[in-house]
C-alpha positions in Angstrom: -0.1 0.0 0.0 2.8 2.3 0.8 4.5 1.6 -2.5 1.5 2.5 -4.4 1.0 5.8 -2.6 4.7 6.6 -3.1 4.4 5.9 -6.9 1.3 8.1 -7.0 3.1 10.9 -5.1 6.0 10.8 -7.5 3.8 10.8 -10.6 1.9 13.9 -9.4 5.2 15.7 -8.5 6.4 14.6 -12.1 3.3 16.0 -13.7 3.4 19.2 -11.8 7.0 19.7 -12.6 6.3 19.2 -16.4 3.5 21.8 -16.1 5.7 24.3 -14.4 8.5 23.6 -17.1 5.9 24.2 -19.8 4.7 27.4 -18.5 8.5 28.5 -18.0 9.2 27.7 -21.6 6.1 29.7 -22.7 7.1 32.6 -20.8 10.7 32.4 -22.1 9.3 32.7 -25.7 7.9 35.9 -24.8 4.4 34.8 -24.6 1.5 34.9 -22.2 0.1 31.4 -21.4 -3.4 32.7 -22.3 -2.2 33.8 -25.6 -0.7 30.3 -26.1 -4.0 28.7 -25.0 -5.9 30.9 -27.4 -3.5 29.8 -30.2 -4.2 26.1 -29.4 -7.9 26.7 -29.7 -7.5 29.0 -32.9 -5.5 26.0 -34.3 -8.4 23.8 -33.9 -10.8 26.4 -35.5 -8.3 27.0 -38.2 -8.8 23.4 -39.3 -12.5 23.7 -39.5 -12.5 27.0 -41.3 -9.9 25.5 -43.9 -12.3 22.6 -44.5 -15.1 25.1 -44.7 -13.2 27.4 -47.1 -12.5 24.6 -49.6 -15.9 23.0 -49.4 -18.2 26.0 -49.8 -17.7 28.4 -52.7 -20.8 30.3 -52.1 -22.1 31.0 -48.6 -25.2 32.7 -47.3 -25.0 36.1 -45.7 -25.1 34.6 -42.3 -22.5 31.9 -43.0 -20.1 34.8 -44.3 -20.7 36.7 -41.1 -19.9 33.8 -38.9 -16.9 32.8 -41.2 -15.6 36.4 -41.0 -16.0 36.5 -37.1 -14.2 33.2 -36.6 -11.4 34.0 -39.1 -10.6 37.4 -37.1 -10.4 35.4 -34.0 -7.9 33.1 -35.5 -5.9 35.7 -36.9 -5.6 37.7 -33.6 -4.6 34.4 -31.8 -2.0 33.8 -34.5 -0.5 37.2 -34.5 0.3 36.7 -30.7 2.5 33.7 -31.1 5.8 33.3 -32.9 5.6 32.4 -36.6 7.8 29.3 -36.0 5.0 27.7 -33.9 2.6 27.8 -36.9 4.7 27.5 -40.0 3.4 24.0 -40.5 -0.2 25.4 -40.7 0.8 28.4 -43.0 -0.9 26.8 -46.0 -4.3 26.5 -44.2 -3.9 29.9 -42.7 -3.2 31.4 -46.2 -6.4 29.7 -47.8 -8.5 30.9 -44.7 -7.2 34.4 -45.3 -7.9 34.3 -49.1 -11.5 33.1 -48.4 -11.7 35.9 -45.7 -10.5 38.5 -48.2 -12.8 37.3 -50.9 -15.9 37.5 -48.6 -14.8 41.0 -47.5 -14.7 42.0 -51.2 -17.9 40.6 -52.0 -19.7 42.2 -49.0 -18.1 45.5 -49.9 -19.0 45.4 -53.4 -22.7 44.4 -52.6 -23.0 47.3 -50.1 
């Protein structure tokens, strides 16, 4: 019983140490932990918007507004982290940005 408690205690300490190390690395990179977390969430949304941008050529006005709002959140989150973190996602980012600009242009012309 004591051996199991000792193992659990060591594992908890190890997890805590890894968490602190991760936070320290984020801070050393010049970022805030919240900005990094927003980046992780934006990265997940980027994947969804990328598939949406490729799949749908014509969107309803309501879909356009939603797309624009979500894309702006992504752009803001990606701007707060170093480009080295998301260079693998650059092509998806570029495609979402292209669709964003197309929608903005369409909406601007129609007004």
